C-alpha positions as CSV (number, residue, x, y, z in Angstrom):
1,M,-80.0,-133.5,-54.2
2,D,-80.1,-134.9,-50.5
3,I,-78.7,-134.3,-47.5
4,K,-75.2,-136.3,-47.8
5,Q,-74.8,-134.8,-51.3
6,R,-75.5,-131.1,-50.0
7,I,-72.7,-131.9,-47.2
8,K,-70.3,-133.0,-49.8
9,K,-71.4,-129.9,-52.0
10,F,-71.2,-127.4,-48.6
11,G,-67.5,-128.9,-48.0
12,T,-66.5,-128.6,-51.5
13,E,-67.5,-125.3,-51.9
14,N,-66.8,-123.7,-48.2
15,K,-63.3,-124.8,-47.4
16,P,-61.9,-124.9,-44.5
17,F,-65.7,-125.0,-43.1
18,Y,-67.1,-128.5,-43.3
19,M,-70.6,-130.2,-42.0
20,V,-71.3,-133.7,-40.4
21,D,-74.3,-135.3,-40.3
22,H,-74.2,-137.2,-36.8
23,E,-77.1,-139.4,-37.9
24,N,-79.3,-138.6,-34.9
25,G,-81.0,-135.6,-36.2
26,T,-78.2,-133.4,-35.6
27,Y,-76.0,-131.4,-38.0
28,S,-73.0,-129.6,-37.1
29,L,-70.6,-126.6,-38.8
30,C,-67.1,-127.5,-38.0
31,L,-63.8,-125.2,-38.4
32,P,-61.0,-127.1,-36.6
33,L,-58.5,-124.4,-35.9
34,S,-55.5,-126.3,-34.8
35,A,-56.0,-128.9,-37.9
36,L,-56.2,-126.4,-40.7
37,K,-53.1,-127.0,-43.4
38,G,-51.7,-125.5,-46.6
39,E,-53.4,-122.1,-47.5
40,Y,-55.9,-122.2,-44.6
41,I,-53.3,-123.0,-41.8
42,D,-54.1,-119.3,-40.4
43,F,-57.7,-118.8,-41.5
44,C,-58.9,-115.5,-40.9
45,Q,-56.0,-114.9,-38.2
46,E,-54.9,-111.8,-39.4
47,A,-58.6,-110.3,-38.4
48,F,-57.9,-111.5,-34.5
49,N,-54.4,-110.1,-34.6
50,C,-55.6,-106.9,-35.5
51,Y,-57.9,-107.0,-32.7
52,A,-55.3,-107.9,-30.2
53,L,-53.2,-104.6,-31.5
54,Q,-56.3,-102.4,-31.3
55,A,-57.1,-104.0,-27.6
56,G,-53.3,-103.5,-26.7
57,D,-52.5,-107.3,-26.3
58,P,-49.5,-108.9,-27.8
59,V,-50.3,-110.9,-31.1
60,T,-48.6,-114.1,-29.4
61,D,-47.4,-115.1,-26.3
62,G,-44.1,-116.0,-27.9
63,R,-45.7,-119.6,-28.9
64,F,-49.5,-119.2,-29.9
65,Y,-51.7,-116.4,-30.8
66,T,-53.3,-114.6,-28.1
67,H,-56.9,-114.1,-30.0
68,G,-58.6,-116.4,-32.3
69,S,-59.8,-119.4,-30.1
70,G,-62.7,-121.4,-30.9
71,H,-64.7,-119.8,-28.2
72,E,-64.0,-116.2,-29.7
73,W,-65.2,-117.5,-33.5
74,K,-68.3,-118.1,-31.3
75,I,-68.6,-114.7,-30.0
76,V,-68.2,-113.5,-33.7
77,F,-70.8,-115.8,-35.1
78,E,-73.3,-114.6,-32.7
79,K,-72.4,-111.2,-33.4
80,A,-72.8,-111.5,-37.3
81,F,-76.3,-113.1,-36.8
82,E,-77.5,-111.5,-33.2
83,N,-80.7,-109.7,-34.5
84,E,-82.0,-113.2,-36.3
85,E,-84.5,-115.6,-34.5
86,K,-83.2,-118.4,-36.6
87,L,-79.8,-118.5,-34.3
88,Q,-81.7,-119.7,-31.7
89,Q,-82.0,-123.2,-33.5
90,I,-78.1,-123.4,-33.2
91,T,-76.2,-124.5,-30.2
92,F,-72.3,-124.3,-29.5
93,D,-69.8,-126.6,-28.3
94,C,-66.5,-124.5,-29.3
95,E,-62.7,-125.3,-27.8
96,A,-59.8,-123.4,-27.6
97,T,-58.7,-125.4,-30.5
98,G,-62.1,-125.7,-33.0
99,F,-65.2,-124.1,-33.5
100,F,-68.2,-126.4,-33.4
101,C,-72.0,-125.4,-33.6
102,Y,-74.9,-128.1,-33.9
103,S,-78.6,-128.0,-35.0
104,E,-81.3,-130.2,-35.7
105,A,-82.3,-128.1,-38.7
106,F,-80.5,-128.8,-41.4
107,D,-81.0,-125.8,-43.7
108,V,-80.5,-123.4,-40.8
109,I,-77.1,-124.5,-40.0
110,E,-76.3,-124.8,-43.9
111,E,-77.5,-121.5,-44.7
112,Y,-75.6,-119.8,-41.8
113,G,-72.2,-121.8,-42.5
114,R,-72.3,-120.6,-45.9
115,R,-73.2,-116.9,-45.3
116,F,-70.8,-116.9,-42.4
117,R,-68.0,-118.1,-44.8
118,K,-68.9,-115.4,-47.2
119,I,-68.2,-112.8,-44.7
120,C,-65.0,-114.3,-43.4
121,M,-63.5,-114.1,-47.1
122,N,-64.2,-110.3,-47.1
123,E,-61.0,-109.3,-45.4
124,Q,-62.4,-105.7,-44.2
125,E,-65.7,-107.0,-43.3
126,F,-64.4,-109.8,-40.9
127,T,-62.1,-107.5,-39.5
128,E,-64.3,-105.3,-38.5
129,L,-66.9,-107.9,-37.1
130,V,-64.1,-109.6,-35.1
131,C,-63.1,-106.2,-33.7
132,K,-66.5,-104.8,-32.7
133,A,-67.5,-108.2,-31.4
134,L,-64.6,-108.6,-29.3
135,A,-64.5,-105.6,-28.1
136,Q,-68.1,-105.5,-26.8
137,H,-67.8,-109.0,-25.3
138,K,-64.8,-107.5,-23.4
139,Q,-67.0,-104.3,-22.6
140,I,-69.8,-106.3,-20.9
141,E,-67.4,-108.6,-19.1
142,E,-65.6,-105.8,-17.4
143,E,-69.0,-104.4,-16.4
144,T,-70.5,-107.3,-15.0
145,A,-67.0,-108.5,-13.4
146,I,-67.3,-109.5,-9.9
147,D,-64.6,-109.7,-7.2
148,S,-63.3,-113.1,-6.8
149,T,-61.4,-114.5,-3.9
150,P,-58.1,-116.5,-4.7
151,F,-60.2,-119.6,-4.5
152,L,-63.1,-118.9,-6.5
153,T,-60.4,-117.2,-9.2
154,E,-58.5,-120.6,-9.2
155,V,-61.4,-122.8,-9.5
156,A,-63.0,-120.5,-12.6
157,A,-59.6,-121.0,-14.4
158,W,-59.4,-124.7,-13.7
159,A,-62.8,-124.9,-15.4
160,K,-62.1,-122.9,-18.4
161,Q,-59.0,-125.3,-19.0
162,R,-61.5,-128.3,-19.3
163,G,-64.0,-126.1,-21.7
164,F,-66.2,-125.2,-19.4
165,E,-68.3,-122.0,-20.0
166,V,-67.8,-119.8,-16.4
167,E,-69.9,-117.4,-14.7
168,K,-69.0,-115.6,-11.7
169,T,-71.5,-114.2,-9.5
170,K,-71.8,-113.0,-6.1
171,M,-72.8,-116.9,-5.3
172,G,-69.9,-118.1,-6.9
173,V,-69.0,-119.7,-9.8
174,L,-71.2,-120.8,-12.2
175,M,-70.3,-123.8,-14.7
176,Y,-72.0,-124.8,-17.8
177,L,-71.6,-127.1,-20.9
178,K,-73.2,-126.8,-24.4
179,G,-75.4,-123.9,-22.7
180,K,-76.7,-126.2,-19.9
181,F,-76.2,-125.6,-16.2
182,V,-73.8,-127.9,-14.8
183,A,-72.7,-126.8,-11.2
184,M,-72.0,-123.9,-9.0
185,V,-69.4,-123.5,-6.3
186,D,-69.3,-121.5,-3.6
187,E,-66.6,-119.7,-1.5
188,S,-66.8,-123.0,1.1
189,G,-66.1,-125.1,-1.6
190,M,-69.7,-126.5,-1.5
191,M,-71.1,-127.3,-4.8
192,G,-74.8,-127.2,-6.1
193,Y,-74.8,-129.1,-9.5
194,H,-77.0,-131.2,-11.8
195,P,-76.4,-135.0,-11.6
196,F,-74.2,-135.1,-14.6
197,D,-70.7,-137.0,-14.9
198,E,-69.2,-133.4,-15.5
199,A,-70.2,-132.3,-12.1
200,F,-69.1,-135.5,-10.2
201,E,-65.8,-135.0,-11.8
202,L,-65.4,-131.8,-10.6
203,L,-65.8,-132.8,-6.7
204,D,-62.4,-134.2,-6.3
205,E,-60.8,-131.5,-8.0
206,V,-62.7,-128.5,-6.2
207,K,-61.9,-130.0,-2.8
208,K,-58.2,-130.1,-3.8
209,I,-58.3,-126.6,-4.6
210,R,-60.2,-125.6,-1.5
211,N,-57.5,-127.5,0.6
212,C,-54.5,-125.8,-1.0
213,I,-55.9,-121.9,-0.4
214,P,-57.4,-120.9,2.7
215,K,-60.6,-119.8,3.5
216,E,-61.7,-116.2,2.9
217,N,-64.0,-114.7,5.3
218,M,-67.8,-115.7,3.5
219,N,-71.3,-116.9,4.1
220,Q,-71.5,-120.4,4.7
221,G,-73.3,-121.8,1.5
222,M,-75.7,-125.1,1.5
223,Q,-75.0,-127.9,-0.9
224,M,-78.0,-129.3,-2.7
225,N,-78.9,-131.3,-6.0
226,M,-80.4,-128.9,-8.5
């Protein structure tokens, strides 16, 4: 059975997950949360709703579920296989509306896709995994949280909305895409960055935010290409 046949077989047996051959040596495992329909429209959402209740959060904000984004699916997936070396062969590009991961090793991503879907289909096991993974992630975030100025808080919120992974440090806000460093913004509004298109797109927006919010006391940073 060739890879195209295996991908077709995977999609038939593991709905609503499916795989894609990007024909560049990379394969992806996909779960497009916002596009799910029929019996899969709220696939495994109850597990995330259980976590919301456990955490003291509302299940919805009036329109949308408060938990169950693609980013949280990533946290759960990583928790499920956290002690396995092969997990390092997988990278993630999740969005609020979908869970997506990639690998150049077809056998690895196919195996993890099947195993993860099997976990998802066991309601009790998956609910316990979700609650444990998200609770631990929240605890780590709280323990490592850095007090932030209004400017850096706004920059971080803006970056998250546009799909960046964000980390707050004493130096400023660090931004990543697909696990790769893109830019750092300090309190002055100055940026250290890699010369990616995404970094250049940040410059004008950061300047607008800096102009709208009065500066806090700070140590002046240096702008540099990294």
